[in-house]
N, C-alpha and C positions, 0 to 999 in steps of 0.2 A: 427457518431454513437450516440453521445449524443442527437442530435436533433431527430434522428429516435426513440429513446427510450422515447420521450415525455417530455424532460426537457426544461424548459423555459430558453433558453440560454442568452437572454438579461437580465433577472432578475438575473440569476446566475453571469453573468459578472459584473453587477452593485454591487452585494454583494461582489464579489472578489475584485473589485476595492476599495470599502470602507475598507475592511479588510486589504488589502495590504497597502493602504495609512495610515491606523491607525498603522500598525505594523512597517513600514519602512520609510514612507515619512514624516509624520507629526512630528515625533520625531527627524528628521534631520539625521537619520542614513544613509540613502541612499546618501544624499548630502555630508555628511562628507567623506564617502568612495570614492565618485567621486572626491572630492577635494583632498583627499590624493593621489589618482592615477591621479591627474590633467594632463591636456594635455599641451604640449608645441608644437611648430611647428617643427615637425620632431623628430626622435629619439625614445628611448625606452618608453618614457612616452605616446606617441601616442598609442603604442601597449597596455600599461597598461590601458589607458583610455578606449580603445575599449574592452579590456578584462573584465573590471569591469562592463561596460555597458551590455555585454553579460551575465555576471553572474546575474545581476538584471533581465534581460529578462527571463533567465532560471528559476529564483526563482518565477517570476510572473506566468510563464507557469505551474510550479509545484503547485503553490497555486490554479490556475484555475482547473487543473486536479484533485487535491485533493478534491475540492468541487464537481466536476463532479462525481468522483468515489463514494464519500460519498452519493450523492443523488441517484445514480443508483444501487450500489452494496452492500451497508452496510446492508440494510434490508434483501435482499435475502441471504446474507452471514450468518447473524444471524439466519434467519429462517431455514437454513439448518445445521448450525454448532451446535446449541443447541440440536436438535433431534439426530444428529449423535453422539454427546458426551453422551447423555442419553442412547441411544441404545447400544453404546459401553460399557458403565458401566454395563448395564444389561447383556450383553454377558459375561463380566468379572465376574459378580456375579454368573451367571449360571456355568461358568467354576469352580469357587471356590466351589460351592455347590456340583458339581460332582467330585471334587478332580482332575480336569484336569490341565495340565500345560499350562502356557502361553508361547508364542513363542517369545523369546528374539530377534530373527532376525527380525520378523515382527515389534516388538515394536521399536527397534532402527532405522530400516529403515523408518518406518512411522513417527517417531519423527523427523528424519532428513528431511523428505519430508515436514513436517509441518513447520519446521524452514525455509527451503528454500522458501516455498510459502509465509510465512509472510515477509521474506526479499524481495521477488519480489513485494509484495503489497506495501512495503515501498519504493521500487525503482521506481515503475511505474510512479508516478507523475513527476519524473525527467528524465524519459527515453527519449533519443534523437530521438525517432521514434514515429509514430502515433500508437495509441492503437486501437485494434480491439476487437469486442465482442467475437470472438472465442478465442483469447488469454486470455481475462479476464475470460471467462467461463471455459477454461482449468485449469487455476490457481485455480479458485474457486472449481472445482470438485476435483482436487488433494488435496487441503487443507481439504475439507470435508472428503475425503477418508482417509487422514492421521489422522485426528481427530478421526474418527471411529476406525481405526486400532490401534492407540495408546491407546485409552481408553479400547478397548477390550483385549489388550494384556499386561496391567499392570501386574506386578508379583502377582500371586494369593496366594502365601505363601506356595505352595507345591513343 
């Protein structure tokens, strides 16, 4: 998916390698955790050693996915979220001018949708499955819709 969207995967991987090494390898944090969970021949420490190795692999994958999502979806997300918020606030101003009521059900349900989508964006880099453009587009559309509905249904004071 990332290659199909025109991202230089080799360059991004090199950047991720450098950042990951600077954050975890060069300061010795990764080596210290692996020593702490050191391996012996047989027993529970073999399990712990394999487990901590898996944690570091998952953290690397999450770092790579974060950079991929940042390069692919950050600009479109901002390009859609800002106009949605502005338009929602304009709808709210129109409601206030006309002495119309805001809908608290729409407000709270859209606010919960926004929080859920932000949580999913935070979880996606660590997801144990491959990401698809359709899933990311669905999350983006739901987040943008939640932003618009929330901004348009703030309490108008009437």
